[in-house]
N, C-alpha and C positions, 0 to 999 in steps of 0.2 A: 775692627768693625765692630761699632753700636748698630743699636737698636732705637726707631724712631716710629713715635706712633703720629699718623696723618691723620689731624681729627677734622672732621666733611661740617660744613657748620654752614645753615641755609639761616639768613637774612629773617625770613619773614614765611615761619610756621602756619599760615593761613593758606598761602597761598595751595591750590590745590590742584597740579598734575593729571591728566588725560590718562587714563588706563593704556592707552594708545604710547604714549608719550613715557609716560614710565618704565614700558619694554625698552624703548630707544633707548633710553639713560640705565637702563640694566644691562641693554649689551655691548653699550662705551663702556661702562663699567667694570665687567667683565675682561673685555677688553685690554683696557688700562692695568687691570690686576695682573692678568697673564703675560701683559710686557713687562712689568716686575718680575714676574714669576721666571720669565724665560732668563732672568738674569741673574735667576738664583738669588733673589734678592727681598723675596715676601713673605714675613714672617707667620701671618695671620690676618685678621680683620672683619668683620661683621657692621651689617647696620643694625639702628639701633628705632624699635619701635615707642608707638607712646602710651597702647593700649596699657592696663594693668602696672603703668607705673607711678610710684609715690618718690616723692622727697621727705628726705628726714634730716632735720634742722639740729642745732646744735644744741637745743633747748627739749630736742629726744621726741621735737613734736614730729607726727607726720602726714604730711597734705594729700592726698591727688596730686599727680603730674610729674614732669612737666608739661604742659597742652599746649599743643600747636600754636593757640593764638596769640604765645608768649614770641615777642620781638624776637626771639633768637632761638635757633633751635639746634642741637648734633643731632647730624642723620644717621653718624657710623663714622667710623675708623676702619684704617688697617693701619699693621707695624710691619717697618719695610729694614732690611738690613742696608745700614751704607757706611762707607769708609769718611763721610763728614755730611753737619746742618747743610751746607750748599747740595750736596748731592742727593739729599732727603727732600731739599727743600725742589729740588730738578724734578723728581718723582711726582709733588704734590703737585706743580704746575699742569702736568698732565690729566687732571682729575677732571672728570664732566661734570662735577659738583660747580664747576667754576662758571658752567652758562648761564648758571641764573646770576640774576643782577642779583647784588651785594653778596652771596654768598661767599666765603672764603674757608680755604683751608689754614688748619692751624699745626707744624710742627712742632713738636716736642720730645730732647732724649729719653728715652726711659733710661731709670735709673738701674744699674748693674745689682745681684743679689749680691755681691763679694765685698762691696765696702768702696767700690771703687767709683768712679764717675760714668 
């Protein structure tokens, strides 16, 4: 069984939800994660904040950001255990972030530390 990162991408970081809507989405997200955990397939995960963030470039130049004003932002990720990429995709399809127009879920297999794929 492999592990996959399910990466939550928001198309427009400038859209701000109300505190009430954020609460609804948080409950939906916790319920979604709970469903995966009930199958013993949840490994870890977290949301990502924009405050106090930095970008380090290949030139070693450090800038503040990334900021929500950019076109696409990463809002968080979870790591799941799955028998195939198709199973991981099925988990991703249930993510509440997909309720937002243009939002996407990226599914990536995580490299193993033992040198195998």
